[in-house]
C-alpha positions as CSV (number, residue, x, y, z in Angstrom):
1,X,0.0,0.0,0.0
2,X,1.5,3.3,-1.0
3,X,-0.6,6.0,0.6
4,X,-0.8,6.2,4.4
5,X,-4.3,5.4,5.8
6,X,-5.9,7.1,8.8
7,X,-4.8,5.9,12.2
8,X,-7.4,3.7,14.0
9,X,-7.8,4.6,17.6
10,X,-10.0,2.5,19.8
11,X,-11.1,3.1,23.4
12,X,-14.0,0.6,23.7
13,X,-12.0,-1.8,25.8
14,X,-11.0,0.7,28.4
15,X,-14.4,2.5,28.2
16,X,-16.4,-0.7,28.8
17,X,-14.0,-3.1,30.6
18,X,-11.1,-1.0,31.9
19,X,-12.0,-1.3,35.6
20,X,-13.1,-4.9,35.4
21,X,-10.6,-6.4,32.9
22,X,-7.8,-3.9,32.4
23,X,-5.4,-6.4,30.7
24,X,-8.1,-7.4,28.2
25,X,-8.9,-3.8,27.6
26,X,-5.2,-3.1,26.8
27,X,-5.1,-6.0,24.3
28,X,-8.3,-4.8,22.6
29,X,-7.4,-1.1,22.4
30,X,-3.6,-1.2,22.0
31,X,-2.8,-4.5,20.3
32,X,-5.9,-5.5,18.2
33,X,-6.8,-2.0,17.1
34,X,-3.7,0.0,17.9
35,X,-1.3,-2.3,16.2
36,X,-3.2,-4.9,14.1
37,X,-5.8,-2.5,12.5
38,X,-3.0,0.1,11.9
39,X,-0.8,-2.4,10.0
40,X,-0.3,-0.9,6.5
41,X,-0.1,-4.2,4.6
42,X,-3.9,-4.2,4.1
43,X,-6.0,-1.2,3.4
44,X,-8.9,-0.5,5.7
45,X,-11.6,-1.4,3.2
46,X,-10.1,-4.9,2.8
47,X,-9.6,-5.3,6.5
48,X,-13.2,-4.3,7.1
49,X,-14.5,-6.9,4.6
50,X,-12.3,-9.6,6.2
51,X,-13.6,-8.8,9.7
52,X,-17.2,-8.9,8.6
53,X,-16.8,-12.2,6.9
54,X,-14.9,-13.7,9.8
55,X,-17.6,-12.7,12.3
56,X,-20.2,-14.0,9.9
57,X,-18.4,-17.4,9.6
58,X,-18.5,-17.7,13.4
59,X,-22.2,-16.8,13.6
60,X,-21.6,-13.6,15.5
61,X,-24.5,-11.3,14.8
62,X,-24.5,-9.0,17.9
63,X,-23.5,-5.4,18.3
64,X,-19.9,-6.1,17.4
65,X,-21.0,-7.2,13.9
66,X,-23.2,-4.2,13.5
67,X,-20.2,-2.0,14.5
68,X,-18.0,-3.7,11.9
69,X,-20.7,-3.5,9.2
70,X,-21.0,0.3,9.8
71,X,-17.2,0.5,9.8
72,X,-17.1,-1.2,6.5
73,X,-19.6,1.2,5.0
74,X,-17.7,4.1,6.5
75,X,-14.5,2.9,4.8
76,X,-16.0,2.6,1.3
77,X,-17.5,-0.8,1.1
78,X,-20.5,-0.4,-1.2
79,X,-23.9,-2.1,-1.0
80,X,-23.0,-4.2,-4.0
81,X,-19.6,-5.2,-2.4
82,X,-21.1,-6.2,0.9
83,X,-23.9,-8.2,-0.8
84,X,-21.4,-10.0,-3.0
85,X,-19.1,-10.8,0.0
86,X,-22.0,-12.1,2.2
87,X,-23.4,-14.2,-0.7
88,X,-19.9,-15.6,-1.4
89,X,-19.3,-16.5,2.2
90,X,-22.8,-18.0,2.6
91,X,-21.7,-21.0,0.5
92,X,-18.8,-21.7,2.9
93,X,-20.1,-20.5,6.3
94,X,-23.8,-21.3,6.0
95,X,-27.0,-19.9,4.5
96,X,-28.7,-19.1,7.9
97,X,-25.7,-17.0,8.9
98,X,-26.0,-15.1,5.6
99,X,-29.6,-14.3,6.3
100,X,-28.7,-13.0,9.8
101,X,-25.9,-10.8,8.4
102,X,-28.1,-9.5,5.5
103,X,-30.7,-8.4,8.0
104,X,-28.1,-6.3,9.8
105,X,-26.4,-5.1,6.6
106,X,-29.7,-4.0,4.9
107,X,-30.5,-1.8,7.9
108,X,-27.1,-0.1,7.7
109,X,-26.8,0.4,3.9
110,X,-30.5,1.4,3.5
111,X,-30.5,3.7,6.5
112,X,-31.4,7.2,5.3
113,X,-30.4,6.4,1.7
114,X,-33.1,5.0,-0.6
115,X,-30.5,4.6,-3.3
116,X,-27.8,2.9,-1.2
């Protein structure tokens, strides 16, 4: 990658678990997001797509997936791209998982934009 991407800064670990699980919060904020998400070998759009499909493959459809779907949209993943990615992964990860992710993705991509 030739151009420098924006620096990812995460505080959710400390905000939500800092008092209860400070070491986990450190790993989340400083290692996962501070180092891994800021690695320049993958652009943010690709990293977002990989994260969404990894969560989908595990059947995780909670607020963390919603966050990562919104993050993907915010980093340039189009409706057509997210639909293609979810459809592709459905054949490998499971059709019911795709339905669950589509229900979340539809709300995010269609939110406030009839032509999303």
